[in-house]
C-alpha positions in Angstrom: 0.0 0.0 0.0 1.2 3.5 -0.7 2.1 5.6 2.4 -0.4 8.2 1.3 -3.3 5.7 1.6 -2.7 5.3 5.3 -1.9 8.9 6.0 -5.2 9.9 4.3 -7.1 7.4 6.4 -5.7 8.8 9.7 -6.2 12.4 8.5 -9.8 11.8 7.6 -10.5 9.7 10.7 -11.4 6.7 8.5 -10.0 4.3 11.0 -12.6 1.6 11.3 -9.7 -0.8 11.7 -8.9 0.8 15.1 -10.6 -1.2 17.8 -11.3 0.3 21.2 -11.7 -3.1 22.9 -8.8 -5.4 23.8 -8.7 -8.3 21.3 -10.3 -11.2 23.1 -7.8 -13.7 21.6 -4.9 -11.6 23.1 -6.6 -11.6 26.5 -7.1 -15.4 26.3 -3.6 -16.3 25.2 -1.4 -13.6 26.8 -0.4 -15.7 29.8 0.3 -18.8 27.7 2.7 -16.7 25.5 4.4 -15.1 28.5 3.0 -11.7 27.8 3.6 -10.3 31.3 6.2 -8.9 33.6 9.5 -8.3 31.9 8.4 -9.4 28.4 9.5 -7.3 25.4 6.7 -7.2 22.9 7.0 -5.8 19.4 3.8 -4.6 17.7 4.3 -3.9 14.0 2.0 -1.3 12.3 0.7 -0.6 15.8 -1.6 2.4 15.2 -2.9 3.6 18.5 -4.0 0.1 19.5 -5.3 -0.3 23.1 -3.9 -3.8 23.0 -0.5 -2.1 23.8 -2.0 -0.6 26.9 -3.3 -4.0 28.0 0.3 -5.3 27.6 1.8 -2.4 29.5 -0.7 -3.0 32.3 0.6 -6.6 32.4 4.2 -5.4 33.0 5.5 -5.7 29.5 7.9 -3.4 27.7 6.3 -2.5 24.4 8.0 -1.5 21.2 5.9 -0.5 18.1 6.3 0.9 14.7 3.7 3.0 12.9 3.7 5.1 9.8 1.3 7.8 11.0 2.6 10.5 13.3 -1.0 11.3 14.1 -1.7 7.8 15.4 1.5 7.8 17.5 0.7 11.2 19.0 -2.9 10.2 19.8 -1.7 7.0 21.5 0.5 8.9 23.9 -2.3 11.4 24.5 -4.5 8.4 25.5 -1.9 7.3 28.0 -1.7 10.8 29.4 2.1 11.0 29.0 4.4 13.3 27.1 7.0 11.2 25.2 10.6 12.1 24.5 10.9 12.6 20.7 14.1 12.2 18.8 15.3 11.4 15.3 16.6 7.9 15.0 18.0 7.0 11.6 15.2 7.2 9.1 12.6 7.1 11.8 11.4 9.3 14.7 11.4 7.7 18.1 8.9 8.4 20.8 9.7 7.1 24.2 8.1 7.0 27.6 8.4 4.5 30.5 8.2 1.0 29.2 7.1 2.0 25.7 8.9 3.0 22.5 7.1 3.8 19.3 9.0 4.4 16.1 7.2 6.6 13.6 7.9 5.8 9.9 8.3 3.0 7.5 8.4 -0.5 9.0 11.1 -1.5 6.5 13.3 1.3 7.7 13.5 -0.2 11.2 16.8 -1.9 12.1 17.6 -4.7 14.4 19.8 -2.3 16.4 16.9 0.0 17.0 14.5 -2.8 17.9 16.7 -4.8 20.2 15.9 -8.2 21.6 12.2 -9.1 21.3 10.4 -11.9 23.2 7.0 -11.8 21.5 5.7 -10.3 18.3 2.0 -9.4 18.4 0.7 -9.0 14.8 -2.9 -8.1 14.9 -3.1 -5.6 12.1 0.1 -5.6 10.1 0.1 -8.6 7.8 -3.6 -8.2 7.0 -3.1 -4.6 6.1 -0.7 -5.5 3.3 -1.5 -6.6 -0.3 -0.3 -10.0 -1.4 2.8 -8.7 -3.2 4.1 -7.1 0.0 3.3 -9.8 2.5 6.2 -12.2 1.7 8.7 -9.3 1.9 7.1 -8.2 5.2 7.2 -11.7 6.8 10.9 -12.2 5.8 11.8 -8.8 7.2 9.8 -9.3 10.4 11.5 -12.7 11.1 14.9 -11.3 10.4 14.3 -8.4 12.9 13.0 -10.7 15.7 15.1 -13.9 15.6 14.0 -16.3 18.4 10.8 -14.4 19.2 7.4 -16.1 19.3 4.7 -14.6 17.2 1.0 -14.2 17.8 -0.6 -13.6 14.4 -4.2 -12.6 13.6 -5.5 -13.2 10.1 -8.8 -13.4 8.3 -10.2 -15.8 5.7 -13.1 -14.8 3.4 -14.0 -14.5 -0.2 -11.7 -11.7 -1.4 -13.7 -11.4 -4.6 -16.7 -10.1 -2.7 -15.0 -7.2 -0.9 -11.6 -5.4 -1.2 -9.1 -5.2 1.6 -7.7 -4.1 3.9 -8.0 -6.2 6.0 -7.0 -8.7 3.3 -8.0 -12.3 3.2 -5.0 -14.6 3.9 -5.4 -18.3 3.4 -3.6 -20.8 5.6 -1.6 -21.9 2.6 0.0 -18.5 2.3 0.9 -18.5 6.0 2.8 -21.8 5.4 4.5 -20.4 2.3 5.7 -17.2 4.0 6.6 -18.4 7.4 7.4 -22.1 7.4 11.1 -21.5 6.5 11.5 -19.5 9.8 8.8 -20.8 12.1 6.9 -23.8 13.3 3.3 -22.8 12.7 0.3 -23.8 14.8 -3.3 -22.6 14.5 -4.4 -21.8 18.0 -7.9 -20.6 17.5 -10.4 -20.0 14.7 -13.9 -18.6 14.9 -16.5 -17.0 12.6 -16.8 -13.2 12.8 -20.2 -12.3 14.2 -21.9 -10.3 11.5 -19.2 -11.0 9.0 -16.3 -8.8 8.0 -17.4 -5.1 8.0 -20.9 -6.5 8.2 -20.7 -7.5 4.5 -19.2 -10.9 4.0 -18.9 -14.1 6.0 -15.4 -14.4 7.5 -13.3 -16.4 9.8 -10.7 -14.9 12.2 -7.6 -17.1 12.9 -5.0 -16.8 15.6 -1.6 -18.4 14.8 1.3 -19.3 16.9 4.6 -18.9 15.1 7.6 -20.4 17.0 11.0 -19.5 15.7 13.2 -22.3 14.3 16.3 -20.1 14.9 
């Protein structure tokens, strides 16, 4: 997706993808994945997700990357804290106790900036990308977070009936893009009540990706 697509969405407030509630699958599986005291969690394409606040409240250190400066600013406003803002390579870094958000292109983030990560929580990154970008994204993510476990949320539905994002991602594609790096397990799958965007039947899947490295 072009950067302007997402900037326009945030500027216009067209952020139906932003969910105010904590994702129930995260709440259910957080303890099993060690998402708690001392855990460093990476949230790619994090927006201003309240899932990050849930993880902070569980004692995690959270690191995110987000293209929209508006989203990053609004998230810190929601926390009621003023971050330290500094230039960091090709990105801007916003820091406050236990949380660091990098503003800019995900692909500009370096391993040195990210540091060691215990868990990757991907609720809205992979599904936001068109198919021609998803393989590149998955390779980059795995190279940035060697040894980390991943919780990945995806959707399956008839892509011909409605355009993304969020895009439909079949299980075969998960295997193709991640099996080289990870052992893949489907943890949970359930039909979306009312369908995707209230328009098409859809299934939401939660995957566990365990690094082979």
